NUKOL-757098 format. One record per residue (C-alpha): residue in three letters; residue number from 1; x, y, z. Coordinates in nm, 2 decimals. Layout:
BEGIN
('ALA', NUM, (X, Y, Z));
...
END
This chain:
BEGIN
('UNK', 1, (10.96, 17.06, 9.75));
('UNK', 2, (11.22, 16.82, 9.68));
('UNK', 3, (11.49, 16.95, 9.43));
('UNK', 4, (11.72, 16.74, 9.26));
('UNK', 5, (12.12, 16.76, 9.23));
('UNK', 6, (12.30, 16.61, 8.98));
('UNK', 7, (12.66, 16.51, 8.96));
('UNK', 8, (12.83, 16.41, 8.63));
('UNK', 9, (13.19, 16.31, 8.57));
('UNK', 10, (13.36, 16.39, 8.29));
('UNK', 11, (13.69, 16.33, 8.06));
('UNK', 12, (13.73, 16.42, 7.71));
('UNK', 13, (13.32, 16.43, 7.69));
('UNK', 14, (13.31, 16.72, 7.44));
('UNK', 15, (13.11, 16.51, 7.17));
('UNK', 16, (12.81, 16.45, 7.42));
('UNK', 17, (12.84, 16.70, 7.73));
('UNK', 18, (12.63, 17.00, 7.55));
('UNK', 19, (12.33, 16.74, 7.44));
('UNK', 20, (12.37, 16.61, 7.84));
('UNK', 21, (12.35, 16.97, 7.98));
('UNK', 22, (12.09, 17.12, 7.77));
('UNK', 23, (11.83, 16.82, 7.88));
('UNK', 24, (11.90, 16.96, 8.24));
('UNK', 25, (11.83, 17.30, 8.19));
('UNK', 26, (11.50, 17.33, 8.16));
('UNK', 27, (11.43, 17.11, 8.45));
('UNK', 28, (11.71, 17.38, 8.67));
('UNK', 29, (11.49, 17.70, 8.52));
('UNK', 30, (11.17, 17.57, 8.66));
('UNK', 31, (11.30, 17.49, 8.99));
('UNK', 32, (11.34, 17.13, 8.96));
('UNK', 33, (11.74, 17.09, 9.01));
('UNK', 34, (11.92, 17.25, 9.31));
('UNK', 35, (12.26, 17.21, 9.13));
('UNK', 36, (12.46, 17.07, 8.86));
('UNK', 37, (12.84, 16.99, 8.96));
('UNK', 38, (13.06, 16.84, 8.70));
('UNK', 39, (13.37, 16.66, 8.80));
('UNK', 40, (13.65, 16.63, 8.51));
('UNK', 41, (13.91, 16.43, 8.46));
('UNK', 42, (14.19, 16.63, 8.30));
('UNK', 43, (13.98, 16.66, 7.99));
('UNK', 44, (14.21, 16.73, 7.69));
('UNK', 45, (13.92, 16.82, 7.44));
('UNK', 46, (13.67, 17.08, 7.44));
('UNK', 47, (13.44, 16.91, 7.72));
('UNK', 48, (13.53, 17.23, 7.99));
('UNK', 49, (13.50, 17.49, 7.68));
('UNK', 50, (13.13, 17.35, 7.62));
('UNK', 51, (13.03, 17.29, 7.98));
('UNK', 52, (13.08, 17.66, 8.10));
('UNK', 53, (12.79, 17.77, 7.88));
('UNK', 54, (12.57, 17.63, 8.11));
('UNK', 55, (12.48, 17.72, 8.48));
('UNK', 56, (12.71, 17.44, 8.66));
('UNK', 57, (12.99, 17.41, 8.90));
('UNK', 58, (13.34, 17.25, 8.77));
('UNK', 59, (13.57, 17.07, 9.00));
('UNK', 60, (13.87, 16.89, 8.91));
('UNK', 61, (13.91, 16.53, 8.98));
('UNK', 62, (14.16, 16.54, 9.24));
('UNK', 63, (14.25, 16.16, 9.22));
('UNK', 64, (14.58, 16.04, 9.06));
('UNK', 65, (14.39, 15.78, 8.89));
('UNK', 66, (14.09, 15.95, 8.74));
('UNK', 67, (13.78, 15.72, 8.81));
('UNK', 68, (13.43, 15.77, 8.79));
('UNK', 69, (13.39, 15.64, 9.18));
('UNK', 70, (13.61, 15.91, 9.32));
('UNK', 71, (13.45, 16.16, 9.09));
('UNK', 72, (13.12, 16.06, 9.25));
('UNK', 73, (13.24, 16.12, 9.59));
('UNK', 74, (13.36, 16.43, 9.53));
('UNK', 75, (13.07, 16.56, 9.36));
('UNK', 76, (12.80, 16.48, 9.56));
('UNK', 77, (12.95, 16.61, 9.87));
('UNK', 78, (12.92, 16.98, 9.68));
('UNK', 79, (12.55, 16.90, 9.61));
('UNK', 80, (12.27, 17.06, 9.86));
('UNK', 81, (11.95, 16.91, 9.69));
('UNK', 82, (11.76, 16.58, 9.76));
('UNK', 83, (11.77, 16.34, 9.54));
('UNK', 84, (12.11, 16.36, 9.42));
('UNK', 85, (12.13, 16.18, 9.05));
('UNK', 86, (12.45, 16.05, 8.95));
('UNK', 87, (12.42, 16.07, 8.57));
('UNK', 88, (12.67, 15.99, 8.30));
('UNK', 89, (12.81, 16.26, 8.06));
('UNK', 90, (12.70, 16.05, 7.74));
('UNK', 91, (12.34, 16.03, 7.89));
('UNK', 92, (12.04, 16.30, 7.85));
('UNK', 93, (11.68, 16.34, 7.95));
('UNK', 94, (11.38, 16.37, 7.78));
('UNK', 95, (11.04, 16.50, 7.89));
('UNK', 96, (10.86, 16.44, 8.24));
('UNK', 97, (11.20, 16.31, 8.38));
('UNK', 98, (11.11, 16.55, 8.70));
('UNK', 99, (10.91, 16.64, 8.86));
('UNK', 100, (10.77, 16.26, 8.82));
('UNK', 101, (11.11, 16.13, 8.96));
('UNK', 102, (11.03, 16.27, 9.30));
('UNK', 103, (10.70, 16.06, 9.33));
('UNK', 104, (10.93, 15.73, 9.38));
('UNK', 105, (11.12, 15.91, 9.67));
('UNK', 106, (10.76, 16.02, 9.87));
('UNK', 107, (10.78, 15.63, 9.96));
('UNK', 108, (11.03, 15.68, 10.27));
('UNK', 109, (11.17, 15.34, 10.23));
('UNK', 110, (11.31, 15.36, 9.87));
('UNK', 111, (11.66, 15.51, 9.91));
('UNK', 112, (11.83, 15.45, 9.55));
('UNK', 113, (11.67, 15.42, 9.24));
('UNK', 114, (11.76, 15.26, 8.92));
('UNK', 115, (11.66, 15.42, 8.56));
('UNK', 116, (11.58, 15.19, 8.28));
('UNK', 117, (11.72, 15.41, 8.02));
('UNK', 118, (11.65, 15.40, 7.65));
('UNK', 119, (11.92, 15.40, 7.37));
('UNK', 120, (12.02, 15.67, 7.12));
('UNK', 121, (11.90, 15.55, 6.79));
('UNK', 122, (12.14, 15.56, 6.52));
('UNK', 123, (12.19, 15.41, 6.19));
('UNK', 124, (12.43, 15.13, 6.12));
('UNK', 125, (12.46, 14.76, 6.11));
('UNK', 126, (12.62, 14.77, 6.50));
('UNK', 127, (12.40, 15.04, 6.63));
('UNK', 128, (12.11, 14.85, 6.50));
('UNK', 129, (12.19, 14.50, 6.70));
('UNK', 130, (12.35, 14.69, 6.99));
('UNK', 131, (11.99, 14.91, 7.03));
('UNK', 132, (11.81, 14.55, 6.99));
('UNK', 133, (12.00, 14.42, 7.27));
('UNK', 134, (11.90, 14.71, 7.48));
('UNK', 135, (11.52, 14.63, 7.37));
('UNK', 136, (11.56, 14.24, 7.44));
('UNK', 137, (11.72, 14.33, 7.81));
('UNK', 138, (11.50, 14.58, 7.95));
('UNK', 139, (11.20, 14.30, 7.82));
('UNK', 140, (11.37, 14.05, 8.04));
('UNK', 141, (11.55, 14.25, 8.29));
('UNK', 142, (11.16, 14.32, 8.44));
('UNK', 143, (10.98, 14.03, 8.33));
('UNK', 144, (10.85, 13.79, 8.60));
('UNK', 145, (10.87, 13.47, 8.62));
('UNK', 146, (11.10, 13.19, 8.47));
('UNK', 147, (11.23, 13.45, 8.17));
('UNK', 148, (11.32, 13.71, 8.42));
('UNK', 149, (11.50, 13.50, 8.64));
('UNK', 150, (11.67, 13.34, 8.38));
('UNK', 151, (11.80, 13.67, 8.23));
('UNK', 152, (11.92, 13.80, 8.60));
('UNK', 153, (12.13, 13.48, 8.67));
('UNK', 154, (12.29, 13.54, 8.35));
('UNK', 155, (12.37, 13.90, 8.40));
('UNK', 156, (12.45, 13.88, 8.76));
('UNK', 157, (12.45, 13.55, 8.87));
('UNK', 158, (12.13, 13.65, 9.11));
('UNK', 159, (11.76, 13.56, 9.09));
('UNK', 160, (11.61, 13.85, 9.21));
('UNK', 161, (11.58, 14.17, 9.02));
('UNK', 162, (11.92, 14.34, 8.98));
('UNK', 163, (11.97, 14.61, 9.20));
('UNK', 164, (11.97, 15.00, 9.11));
('UNK', 165, (12.26, 15.09, 8.87));
('UNK', 166, (12.34, 15.26, 8.54));
('UNK', 167, (12.40, 15.60, 8.38));
('UNK', 168, (12.13, 15.75, 8.54));
('UNK', 169, (12.14, 15.63, 8.93));
('UNK', 170, (11.92, 15.79, 9.19));
('UNK', 171, (12.02, 15.82, 9.55));
('UNK', 172, (11.83, 16.01, 9.88));
('UNK', 173, (12.06, 16.22, 10.05));
('UNK', 174, (11.97, 16.05, 10.39));
('UNK', 175, (12.14, 15.74, 10.26));
('UNK', 176, (12.44, 15.85, 10.10));
('UNK', 177, (12.50, 16.01, 10.43));
('UNK', 178, (12.42, 15.74, 10.63));
('UNK', 179, (12.67, 15.48, 10.43));
('UNK', 180, (12.93, 15.80, 10.38));
('UNK', 181, (12.85, 15.77, 10.07));
('UNK', 182, (13.16, 15.58, 9.84));
('UNK', 183, (13.44, 15.64, 10.13));
('UNK', 184, (13.62, 15.29, 10.12));
('UNK', 185, (13.50, 15.17, 9.81));
('UNK', 186, (13.78, 15.03, 9.57));
('UNK', 187, (13.81, 15.28, 9.25));
('UNK', 188, (13.77, 15.01, 8.99));
('UNK', 189, (13.42, 14.84, 9.08));
('UNK', 190, (13.09, 14.97, 8.97));
('UNK', 191, (13.03, 15.29, 9.18));
('UNK', 192, (12.67, 15.26, 9.15));
('UNK', 193, (12.62, 14.88, 9.23));
('UNK', 194, (12.86, 14.95, 9.54));
('UNK', 195, (12.64, 15.21, 9.63));
('UNK', 196, (12.32, 15.05, 9.61));
('UNK', 197, (12.43, 14.73, 9.79));
('UNK', 198, (12.56, 14.95, 10.08));
('UNK', 199, (12.19, 15.14, 10.10));
('UNK', 200, (11.99, 14.83, 10.09));
('UNK', 201, (12.20, 14.63, 10.33));
('UNK', 202, (12.08, 14.92, 10.58));
('UNK', 203, (11.72, 14.83, 10.52));
('UNK', 204, (11.63, 15.11, 10.25));
('UNK', 205, (11.45, 14.92, 9.95));
('UNK', 206, (11.62, 14.97, 9.59));
('UNK', 207, (11.33, 15.07, 9.30));
('UNK', 208, (11.37, 15.11, 8.93));
('UNK', 209, (11.19, 15.32, 8.69));
('UNK', 210, (11.08, 15.13, 8.42));
('UNK', 211, (11.06, 15.32, 8.10));
('UNK', 212, (11.22, 15.62, 8.22));
('UNK', 213, (11.27, 15.93, 7.99));
('UNK', 214, (11.64, 15.91, 8.01));
('UNK', 215, (11.87, 15.80, 7.67));
('UNK', 216, (12.24, 15.70, 7.65));
('UNK', 217, (12.46, 15.70, 7.36));
('UNK', 218, (12.57, 15.37, 7.31));
('UNK', 219, (12.91, 15.19, 7.17));
('UNK', 220, (12.88, 15.17, 6.78));
('UNK', 221, (13.23, 15.05, 6.69));
('UNK', 222, (13.35, 14.68, 6.71));
('UNK', 223, (13.64, 14.75, 6.92));
('UNK', 224, (13.50, 15.00, 7.17));
('UNK', 225, (13.21, 14.74, 7.21));
('UNK', 226, (13.42, 14.50, 7.32));
('UNK', 227, (13.66, 14.70, 7.56));
('UNK', 228, (13.34, 14.84, 7.74));
('UNK', 229, (13.21, 14.46, 7.77));
('UNK', 230, (13.57, 14.34, 7.91));
('UNK', 231, (13.61, 14.67, 8.12));
('UNK', 232, (13.24, 14.61, 8.28));
('UNK', 233, (13.28, 14.22, 8.32));
('UNK', 234, (13.62, 14.31, 8.53));
('UNK', 235, (13.45, 14.57, 8.74));
('UNK', 236, (13.19, 14.33, 8.84));
('UNK', 237, (13.50, 14.05, 8.89));
('UNK', 238, (13.66, 14.31, 9.12));
('UNK', 239, (13.33, 14.40, 9.32));
('UNK', 240, (13.22, 14.02, 9.36));
('UNK', 241, (13.57, 13.91, 9.53));
('UNK', 242, (13.59, 14.25, 9.76));
('UNK', 243, (13.56, 14.19, 10.11));
('UNK', 244, (13.28, 14.43, 10.17));
('UNK', 245, (13.03, 14.30, 9.86));
('UNK', 246, (13.20, 13.94, 9.82));
('UNK', 247, (12.95, 13.70, 9.66));
('UNK', 248, (12.96, 13.32, 9.70));
('UNK', 249, (13.08, 13.10, 9.44));
('UNK', 250, (12.76, 12.96, 9.32));
('UNK', 251, (12.69, 13.31, 9.22));
('UNK', 252, (12.98, 13.35, 9.03));
('UNK', 253, (12.97, 13.04, 8.86));
('UNK', 254, (12.59, 13.11, 8.73));
('UNK', 255, (12.75, 13.46, 8.63));
('UNK', 256, (12.98, 13.31, 8.46));
('UNK', 257, (12.79, 13.01, 8.28));
('UNK', 258, (12.50, 13.31, 8.19));
('UNK', 259, (12.75, 13.48, 8.02));
('UNK', 260, (12.92, 13.16, 7.83));
('UNK', 261, (12.57, 13.04, 7.73));
('UNK', 262, (12.50, 13.36, 7.51));
('UNK', 263, (12.52, 13.18, 7.16));
('UNK', 264, (12.14, 13.04, 7.24));
('UNK', 265, (12.02, 13.38, 7.31));
('UNK', 266, (12.19, 13.54, 7.02));
('UNK', 267, (12.00, 13.23, 6.80));
('UNK', 268, (11.67, 13.35, 6.96));
('UNK', 269, (11.75, 13.78, 6.86));
('UNK', 270, (11.85, 13.68, 6.53));
('UNK', 271, (11.52, 13.48, 6.49));
('UNK', 272, (11.35, 13.79, 6.62));
('UNK', 273, (11.49, 14.06, 6.47));
('UNK', 274, (11.62, 13.86, 6.15));
('UNK', 275, (11.97, 14.05, 6.23));
('UNK', 276, (12.26, 13.77, 6.17));
('UNK', 277, (12.51, 14.03, 6.35));
('UNK', 278, (12.38, 13.88, 6.66));
('UNK', 279, (12.54, 13.52, 6.60));
('UNK', 280, (12.88, 13.66, 6.62));
('UNK', 281, (12.90, 14.02, 6.83));
('UNK', 282, (12.65, 13.90, 7.10));
('UNK', 283, (12.87, 13.60, 7.21));
('UNK', 284, (13.19, 13.77, 7.12));
('UNK', 285, (13.09, 14.08, 7.37));
('UNK', 286, (12.96, 13.86, 7.62));
('UNK', 287, (13.30, 13.63, 7.62));
('UNK', 288, (13.49, 13.97, 7.65));
('UNK', 289, (13.26, 14.04, 7.96));
('UNK', 290, (13.37, 13.69, 8.12));
('UNK', 291, (13.71, 13.71, 8.03));
('UNK', 292, (13.72, 14.04, 8.21));
('UNK', 293, (13.52, 13.90, 8.48));
('UNK', 294, (13.78, 13.61, 8.56));
('UNK', 295, (14.02, 13.84, 8.55));
('UNK', 296, (13.86, 14.09, 8.84));
('UNK', 297, (13.81, 13.76, 9.04));
('UNK', 298, (14.19, 13.68, 9.02));
('UNK', 299, (14.30, 14.00, 9.16));
('UNK', 300, (14.38, 14.03, 9.58));
('UNK', 301, (14.09, 14.22, 9.72));
('UNK', 302, (14.34, 14.34, 10.01));
('UNK', 303, (14.51, 14.52, 9.73));
('UNK', 304, (14.27, 14.75, 9.60));
('UNK', 305, (14.32, 15.11, 9.64));
('UNK', 306, (14.03, 15.27, 9.82));
('UNK', 307, (13.85, 15.56, 9.82));
('UNK', 308, (13.97, 15.79, 10.10));
END
């Protein structure tokens, strides 16, 4: 019988960590979860106080520059379950996640799985817009044909189904051991995408769980939303220029073109959802991503600090 391990990085996650861990407890009590490891980056709020109420192992992030990549690396090596679930502290599980998750890994060729995450529904005009983006992206993300390919070009510069990533990223333990986890991965690139690339290069297949019962709290403030997109853009830019994960200039150009062409997509969403905020907020967020992406591309790949 498979039993999953969860690795959860935290930093001042007091607002969501209780909900996150509470959603894991029913699966833990039924024997579907082997262990839950939290790697905390010096939280100054009540994150640890809340986490200690649950059956978890808490580790300090030993890095001098706390980041999710190092937290994942430290955390998975303290687990014993298979597969390993890399889970965000602002996400939570719904009903039916386990044991259904294990069915994907009964295929020995599947090494890594991305879970299609549903946004937590909130009230407010920004929250409505972000939730509508998530619905739009989900439909295009897994759409066959031209629509899907255009969406993939605009988001990653690739015409194929995106490699598994996200707030709930599940990896076969044998794959983690084969690629030596995150060792050698730069600190500031997206760790989920970097790990998936390593695993898939060795011949394992990446897959997606469409409509998985995983929920995530989206940003609902304009500044936080813009800052998040800029940060994500820089991280992807760093990944695309890294010596191990480098992509060609054509894919880089397509990725930028897709982000800069978002006003047209914003018009279509405005018509669909009858929500004019898309006309301003959607392009603004993606322009922030593009600016961050360019900044990441301009960095020196050899100067990047890497996981030891």
